[in-house]
Each structure stands twice: as C-alpha cells, then as structure tokens.
N, C-alpha and C positions, 0 to 999 in steps of 0.2 A: 347285130353285126356278127356275121359269119367268122371264127376265128381261122386266121390264117398260119398263124405262128403259135405253137404250144411253148406255155412256160416250161422251164426248168424249176420243179419244185424241189425242195431240199429242206432237210430238217438239220440242221446244224447245232453246235455246241456252243453256246454263249451262256458264261458264268454258270456252269453246271445245270442249265436249263436246256432242252432240247426244244429249238426255234424254227419256228416256219418263215422260210424264205422264198420269195418269188422272185425268177430271174429270167429276163428277155436277153439274151447274148447272141452277139455278131458268130455265124459259123465257124469263123476261123479266128483266133484270137486277135482283138482289135487293139491297133497301135495308137488309139485314140487315149487321150491322157485323162478324159471326163468321165464320171460315172454318174447316171440319174438315181438316186436313194428316196424312197417314199416312206415316210413316216404315219402311216394311219392314226384315223380317230378312235373312238370306242364305241363298239368293240372294234379291237384292234386285228382285223382277221383280213390279211393282204388277199385272198379270194376275192373279195369286194371289188377289187383295183384292177383286177387282170385286164378288162377291155381298155381302162384308161392306160395301163403301162403299155400295152399293145399299140395302141394309138401312137405315143410316142416313141416307139421303138421304130414303127414306121416311119413316122416324120425325121427322123434321125436317120433315115434310109438300111437301119439294120446294124449302124455302124458303132453307136453310142449304147453300152450296157445300161440295162434299167432294171433295178435290183426293188425289191420291197421286204421290208422286216415286218413280220407281223409282232405285236406286244407278246411277251411271255405270259403263258398260262390263257391266253386267248383262242388257239387251237386245241381242238381236242386230243391232238397228238402232241402237245407241249407241255411236256412235266418234267420234275428234276430227275436228272440222270446222274449217279452215284455221288462223289464228294468232290469237293473244287478243288483244283490243281493247286500246286504251290504259286504258280502264277494269278489266280484267281482269288487265293483266299484274301488278300487286302482287300480287294473290291467288294468281295462277297460281307467280309464284316463289316464293313462300310455303309451295307443295305441292311437296315430294318426290316426289309419286307419287298423280294424282288416285283411281287405283284403291286406295289403300292406305285403312285406316281412317282416318287421320287426313286423306284428302284426299277421303273422302267427309262428313266433317265439314264441311270447308269448302264443299264441293259444296251442301251441303242449306243453309249459311248464305245462299251466294251466290244461290239459287234465291228464297229467302225476300225477300231484298233487291233483287232485279232483277225478279221477275214477281209478288209480292203487294202490294197497294196498303199503303202507310204507313197508312191510316187504316182497314185492317181488323185485327181481334184474332184470335188465333190458339187455336183448340185443336189441341193436339198430342198425335197417338196414335203411339206408338211399338211395334213388336212384336221380340223378342228383342236382336239389336244394334242395332236401329233404336230402343231405349230407351238405348242406351249413347250414340247419336250424340246424341239429344236433349238428354239429361244434359249432355253437353258444349255443345251449342248453348247451353243457356240463359244462361250466362256472356256470351253474344255477342249476345245479343237483348235491346233494351228490355223492362224489366221490365213495362212497361204494357201490351207488346206479345202477351202471353201469358197467356190465361185459366187454362187448365190445361194440365198434360201427364198424359197417361195411359201409364204402361209396363207395356205385357202382356207375360207372362214374361218379366220384365227380365233380360237377360243384362248384367250390370252387374257382376260380380265374379267371381273365380276361376274362370273356364272353363275352364282347363288339368285342375282338380281334382277338377271336376263329374262324375257319372259316365259321360257321355258325353265329356268331355274325356279322359278317362284312356284310352279306347279310341281316339277319333277324331284327338285331338291330336298325338301321335306323327305319326300319317300326314299331317295336314294340313301339318305343320310341315316336314317331312323327305322326302314320299315323294308329294308332289302330283302328279308327272307320271304316277304310276302309273291316277291317275284321267283324266287329261286324254288319254292315249294312246288308250285304247279310243274315246272319244268322238270323238276323228279319224274313225275307222271308221265311227260311227253314224252322223256327219253325212252321211257319203255317200248314206245309206239315203232313199228317198222320205219324203216328209214323212207321208203316211196309213200307211205303215209304223213310222214314229216314233212316231206317237200310238198306233197298236194297242199298242205296246210300253211305252206311258206307262200307259195302259189295264189292261195285264196288271199292270203292278206295281203299280197301285192296285186290282187285283180283291176286294180284301178290305174293301174302304172305297167308299161311294158318293160320290165327287167331283164337284162341279162343272163345267162343260165349262171355266170359265178357269182351272181347275187342270191343265188339261190343256193347254190354251193357253199358259200361263205356261211350264210343263214343258219346253217343245217348244224354247224359248232355249237351254237347257241343253244341246242336240246342238250348239251350235256352241262349237266348241273354243275359241275368243278368249272368248266369256262363260264358260265351265266355269274357264279359264284365270284370269280376272279374279276370278271368286266363289270359288275356291280359295286363291286368293293373300290374298284381303280374311278368308277363314276363319282361314288361318296368322297373321296379323298380330293377330286377335281373340284367340288361343293366346296370342301373347306379350305384348298390352298391357293385356288384360281381366284384371288381377290383383285385388288389393285393392280392397274398396269406396271411394270416393272419399267420406268421412263430410262432409267440411267442404262439398263441392260439394252433395251431397244436404240438408245443414242451409241452405244457402243459399236453395236454393227448396223445401223442403219444404211450405212453405203450396199452393204451385202443381202438388204433385207427386201422384198416385194409380199406386200400385204394386200390380200384380195378379199372385198368384203361383198356378201349379198343383200340385195335388195329386200328379203324378206324373210333374213336369218332370225330366229326366235333363240338364238344362243347367242349370237352377237351382230344386235339389231346396228340399223344405220346410223343409229346417235353414237354407238363405240365408233363406226368409221369416221364419223362429222369430227366427233372430239381429238381422237388419234391424227386424224388429217390437220387439225387445228395446231396440234403441238409439234408436229414434225412437217412444217409444210413443204420442206425438201426432201422428203421422203418420199419413196416409190409406194403410194397407198393408193389403188384403185378400187372402184366401186363396180360391181357386174352389171353390164348391159344387155345381159342373154337370157337375162330372168333364171338362172340357175338356182336351186336350192341347196339347202346345206349339205345333205346328203346326195350330192352329186354324182359320187359314182354308183348310185342306182337309176340312174336315169340320162345323165347328162356326160358321159363319160368321153366320147367323141367329142362334144364340144367344148369339153374343158380341154383336152388335148389341143385343139385346132385355136384356141384365145392364146393358152399358152406357149405353144411352140416357137413362134416369133421371136417373144421375151427369152427363151432359152438359147435358141442359135444365135442371137446377138452376143448373150454373157460369154455362150462359150467361144465365139468368136473373136473375143475383146483381145 
C-alpha cells in the first residue's frame, strides 16, 4: 500500500528515556474524546506498525488520533537522557531496570500519565507481549479512562512451554549473547547493505517499507541486547494466566487468537474461552499470522474497525 498520510515521528521523554512515538493525527485539533494507543510486541519498534496505524486512521475518517509507543531502548535513538526529574524519581526508583518487562510496563503507564490528556479516553491495542503489558497496566489506569483493550495474538500465559518457547526459550534465557555478537559485526555494514539483507530475509513475503525500516533498528547492538533481554524476561515471567486479573477487566477486553500461532496456540484460546464463556474472545478466521504487521496490516485494520467503531459510539 502506498502511504497517503505521513506519520508524525516524535522522540519524547518518558521516565528520562528518549522514547520513539508514532502519531497519526487530524489536521486540526480533534474534538473527539478518544485516542487509539498501540503497544507493540517484541521487538517493540512502532515503525513496523505504520501501515496498520494509517489504515485505522483512515477508517476513522482522520478524526481519531492513532498513536503508538515503542518500547524503551528498542529504537536506536532511544537512550537515557539526563537525570530523572523530581516527578520521575519515585517511578524510576521503583523500576529495577527500565528495559526489563516490569520496566516496560511502568514506562507505558508513565507515558499515558504524562503525555495523554486526562480528558481523553483510550482504545488500547496490544500485540503479542504488548497484550501482557496492557493487562498489567489496567489495574493502574482509572477504569473510566479505558473504553476497550484489544489484545491481538496475546502472549499472556505459558510462553516458555508454547511451541516457539520450547525451541527459543532456552536460547533467549541462557545464550542471548550468541545472537548479539553477529549483530555487532552487521552493525558495521552500510545501511544500504543492511536493507538489502533484510529484503533478502523477507524475500518470500511482500512486506511494506515500514517493516524494512523497523528492522534496521535491530542492527544496533544495544537495541538487539535490550530486545533479547526483554524476551528472556518474558520466558521467566509470563507463566500461568492471571485469571483474577482478566476477570477484573473482562468487560473491557477483547482477545483475538490466531489459528497457526506458535506463541499462543489454539489450545490457549480454547482454554481461556472455556474459563470465560461470557468474554469477548475470538479466533481469527482470516488466516493471519502472529506477526500480522509484516503481511496483514490492512486486513487486521478492516477486521478490527467495526468493533472499535461500536465501542467508541457506545
């Protein structure tokens, strides 16, 4: 798809971390009281999601802002800047490591608190581990502020024993350096050659330009280290589903599972559907893969928009 709306790319201070934020916004200030905020998977670079964001923005007739926040340290320009302010000190002191999974949750809560107007209501969209982050955020956000949270291909339980986790989990937990070492040497290559390598990797799929640009961040050794560190924490921390947490927010949740997802297989869908028969828990009928932002952004936006529109108009 050719882009007809260029996103606004921002680097905003969140807990003394320079944070990459992508925004699609109305040409004039919107009077709409809702904003769509997307929390990515891992690697958490919002560049991957630009086509998805643009499609949602267009379906909302360019009236509803669509924002996305990258994970701390997952963009090559995302670095620590200066010392925490007096307001940030308490939050920073309570975070053992901003690049950890717990740190990323605090990072998103701080972003909403500091950069989204208190009178705006939220449509939250999480992808993969972004769904886990949103679930953990829900207890910290005023209930009236969240209209709905959409959890796409939600890795909210048993990651280590999932089909992908069985293979990749031990590597991520104990041998992360094996992946980071070659990145150091690849980082020395000219960017044009890096782009060609990414294109070769995706040669069997037609991926949008934003996917190539997003993947270029992974040639930065610091980004690769931060992403793999967060992934190792996911293996350790995302265990059994927190049914009490899901129950508390069930009326504001929509969970969307894939039929061929090796991170959250159909078995997980069947079990959570059985546990919450009244929940809005859906199984994809479109054949989309876990990394939908690479090949199915337009389709995903088309599937989701009627749900979002109904929730906003309630």
